[in-house]
C-alpha positions in Angstrom: 17.6 17.3 -1.1 18.6 18.0 2.3 16.2 17.4 5.1 17.5 19.6 8.2 16.9 18.0 11.6 16.2 14.5 10.1 17.6 11.2 10.8 19.5 9.5 8.1 19.0 6.0 9.3 17.4 3.4 7.1 13.5 2.7 7.7 13.1 -0.9 6.5 9.9 -1.2 8.4 7.8 1.1 6.2 5.8 -1.0 3.8 2.4 0.0 2.6 1.5 -3.1 1.1 2.8 -6.6 1.3 1.7 -9.0 -1.2 0.7 -12.6 -0.3 2.7 -15.5 -1.7 0.5 -17.8 -3.9 0.0 -21.5 -3.1 1.7 -23.8 -5.6 -0.7 -25.8 -7.6 -1.1 -27.2 -11.3 -3.0 -24.0 -12.1 -1.6 -20.9 -10.3 -4.2 -18.7 -8.6 -5.0 -15.4 -10.2 -3.2 -12.4 -8.9 -4.8 -11.1 -5.9 -6.9 -8.2 -6.9 -7.1 -6.2 -3.8 -4.0 -7.1 -1.9 -3.2 -6.4 1.7 -3.3 -2.7 2.4 -3.7 -0.2 5.2 -1.4 -0.8 8.2 -0.6 2.9 8.1 -0.2 3.2 11.8 3.0 1.1 11.7 4.8 3.5 9.1 7.4 5.7 10.9 6.2 8.6 8.6 2.7 8.4 10.1 4.1 8.0 13.5 6.2 11.2 13.0 3.2 13.1 11.4 1.3 12.3 14.6 3.9 13.7 16.7 3.8 16.9 14.7 0.1 17.2 14.9 0.2 16.7 18.8 3.0 19.3 19.2 1.5 21.6 16.7 -1.8 21.7 18.8 0.1 22.4 22.0 2.1 25.0 20.3 -0.6 26.9 18.7 -2.8 27.1 21.9 0.0 28.4 23.9 1.7 31.0 21.4 -0.9 31.6 18.6 -4.3 33.7 19.1 -6.8 30.9 19.1 -9.4 32.9 17.2 -6.9 33.8 14.4 -6.7 32.2 11.0 -3.1 31.4 11.4 -4.0 29.2 14.4 -6.7 27.3 12.4 -4.6 26.9 9.4 -1.4 25.6 11.2 -3.7 23.0 13.0 -5.3 22.0 9.9 -1.9 21.7 8.1 -0.8 19.4 10.9 -3.9 17.3 10.7 -3.6 17.0 7.0 -0.2 15.5 7.3 -1.9 12.7 9.3 -5.0 12.0 7.7 -3.8 12.0 4.1 -1.2 9.4 4.9 -4.1 7.3 6.4 -6.3 7.8 3.6 -3.8 7.2 1.0 -2.8 3.9 2.8 -6.5 2.8 2.9 -7.0 3.5 -0.6 -3.9 1.7 -1.9 -5.7 -1.6 -2.4 -7.5 -0.1 -5.5 -5.5 2.9 -6.3 -1.8 3.1 -6.3 -2.1 6.6 -7.9 -4.3 7.9 -5.0 -1.8 6.6 -2.3 1.1 8.2 -3.9 -1.1 11.6 -4.5 -2.3 11.6 -0.9 1.0 10.8 0.8 2.5 13.8 -1.3 -0.3 16.1 -0.1 0.8 15.1 3.4 4.3 16.1 2.8 3.1 19.4 1.1 1.1 20.2 4.2 3.8 19.7 6.5 5.9 22.1 4.4 3.4 24.6 4.8 3.3 24.1 8.5 7.1 24.5 8.6 7.0 27.9 6.8 4.6 29.0 9.4 7.0 28.2 12.1 9.9 29.8 10.3 7.5 33.0 10.2 6.9 32.7 13.9 10.7 33.0 14.7 11.6 35.4 12.1 8.9 37.8 13.0 9.7 37.7 16.7 13.5 38.1 16.1 14.2 34.5 17.3 16.7 32.2 15.8 16.2 29.1 13.9 18.5 26.4 15.3 21.1 25.1 13.1 20.7 21.3 12.0 23.6 20.2 14.3 23.1 22.5 17.2 23.2 20.8 20.5 19.5 21.8 20.9 18.4 20.3 17.6 20.5 17.2 18.4 18.8 16.8 21.6 15.3 17.0 19.9 16.3 14.3 17.4 17.8 12.1 19.9 14.4 12.3 22.0 12.5 11.6 18.9 14.7 8.5 18.0 14.4 7.0 21.7 10.7 7.6 21.4 10.3 4.9 18.6 8.9 7.3 15.8 7.1 9.8 18.1 4.7 7.6 20.0 4.9 8.2 23.8 3.1 7.3 26.9 3.1 11.0 27.9 0.9 13.7 26.1 3.7 16.2 25.9 7.0 14.2 25.3 9.1 17.3 24.4 7.8 19.7 27.1 6.3 22.0 24.9 3.6 23.2 27.4 6.3 24.7 29.5 8.9 25.6 26.8 9.5 29.2 25.7 8.5 30.4 22.3 12.0 29.8 20.7 12.3 26.3 22.1 8.7 25.5 21.2 9.0 26.7 17.6 12.3 25.0 17.0 11.2 21.8 18.3 8.2 21.8 15.9 10.7 22.6 13.1 12.8 19.6 14.3 9.7 17.1 14.1 8.4 18.5 10.8 11.7 17.9 9.1 11.8 14.4 10.4 8.3 13.7 9.2 9.0 15.3 5.8 12.2 13.1 5.4 10.2 9.8 6.4 7.6 10.8 3.8 9.9 11.4 1.2 11.5 8.1 1.7 8.1 6.6 1.7 7.0 8.2 -1.7 10.5 6.8 -3.2 9.4 3.2 -1.9 5.7 3.7 -3.4 7.2 4.9 -6.8 9.6 1.8 -7.0 6.6 -0.6 -5.8 4.4 0.9 -8.6 7.2 0.4 -11.4 7.8 -3.1 -10.2 4.3 -4.3 -9.7 1.9 -2.0 -11.4 -1.4 -0.9 -10.1 -4.9 -1.8 -9.9 -6.0 -1.6 -13.5 -3.0 -4.0 -14.5 -3.9 -6.6 -11.7 -7.3 -6.5 -13.1 -6.5 -7.5 -16.6 -3.7 -9.8 -15.6 -6.2 -11.8 -13.1 -9.0 -11.9 -15.8 -6.4 -13.1 -18.6 -5.2 -15.8 -16.2 -8.8 -16.8 -15.2 -9.5 -17.3 -18.9 -6.5 -19.3 -19.5 -7.3 -21.5 -16.7 -11.0 -22.0 -18.1 -9.5 -22.6 -21.6 -7.1 -25.1 -20.2 -9.9 -26.8 -18.3 -12.4 -26.9 -21.4 -9.4 -28.2 -23.7 -9.0 -31.1 -21.0 -12.6 -31.7 -21.0 -12.8 -32.0 -24.8 -10.1 -34.4 -25.2 -11.1 -38.0 -26.2 -10.9 -40.6 -23.3 -8.7 -43.8 -23.6 -10.3 -46.9 -24.6 -11.0 -49.1 -21.7 -9.9 -52.3 -23.5 -6.6 -51.0 -25.4 -5.9 -47.4 -24.1 -6.0 -45.9 -27.5 -7.7 -42.5 -28.0 -11.4 -43.0 -28.8 -13.7 -41.4 -31.3 -17.0 -39.9 -31.2 -19.3 -42.1 -33.1 -23.0 -42.2 -33.9 -25.1 -45.3 -33.6 -26.7 -46.1 -37.0 -29.3 -48.7 -35.9 -30.9 -50.5 -33.0 -32.4 -49.0 -29.9 -29.7 -46.3 -29.6 -29.8 -45.2 -33.2 -28.6 -41.5 -33.6 -27.1 -41.4 -30.1 -23.4 -40.6 -30.0 -21.0 -42.8 -28.0 -17.2 -43.0 -27.8 -15.9 -45.8 -29.9 -12.3 -47.0 -30.0 -10.1 -45.5 -32.8 -8.9 -49.2 -33.4 -12.2 -50.4 -34.5 -12.9 -53.2 -35.6 -9.8 -54.6 -34.2 -10.9 -53.4 -30.8 -14.6 -53.1 -29.9 -14.1 -51.0 -26.7 -16.9 -48.3 -26.2 -17.8 -45.5 -23.5 -21.0 -43.6 -22.8 -20.8 -40.0 -24.1 -22.2 -37.2 -22.2 -22.5 -33.6 -23.9 -20.4 -31.1 -22.1 -22.2 -28.6 -19.8 -21.4 -25.1 -21.1 
C-alpha cells in the first residue's frame, strides 16, 4: 500500500511496550503479569496525530462553517485519531487486542478526515498536490524538522494565514504522514503479539510457573535430612516406648550401626 506525502524513514523509537529483564536466581521470577505500558506520548504516530488534530481545528475554524455538521465531524475524527492511540496504549497492559483495535480505529478516523479534505478541494475546484510536488515536499521537510509534529508554536504550518488550497493540502500531507506511522505501529503490535502473546497467556504462564516453584519447594522440604553423624539419608520413625512413645523422629537409615537422630516437625501446609 502506498502512503502519499509520508516519510519512509525507519521509526525505531515506536514501542508501545518494553518488557523488564528478569533477575537471575535459582527460581526464575514468574512472568510479569502487567508489563510496562503506556508511553504513548513518545510514539511518533501519536505525535503526528496530534499535529493533525491541531491543524484540523485551525483549518475548520477558518474554512468550514462552525455550526455545520461537517465542522464537528472533521474535528471529532481528528480527535479520535489522537485519543484512541492513547487509550489503546494504556489498555495494552491487560489487552493487546484492545490496543490493536483502537490503534486501527485511530487510523480509520484519520482516513475519514482525509476524505473530507479531498472533498473540500474537489468541490471547490482546487488541486490536490502530487506526492513529490515541491509544496508537498516542503510540508514533509517541515514535519521531519519538527521531530514528529511537536512545535513550540501553535501554528507551525502557518494555517492561520494560508489560502484554502494550501491549508487543505497541508492537512492532507500531515494526515498521510500520521496514517503511515500508524500502519507501521500496527505491524509492530502484530509482530509483538505473535512473539509474546497476550495477557491471558501471561496469566496462565505465570500461574503455571508459580505452582512449579511451590511444588519444587514442597519437594525440597519433604526430602529427608542427612544424618548428623554419618551423613546418610534419615528415615521417619516412631518411638515405641519411653516418654516419647508415639512421637515421630528422624532416625539414621544405617541404624543400628549409626544411632544419629533429629527432631521431626510436621510441615506447615
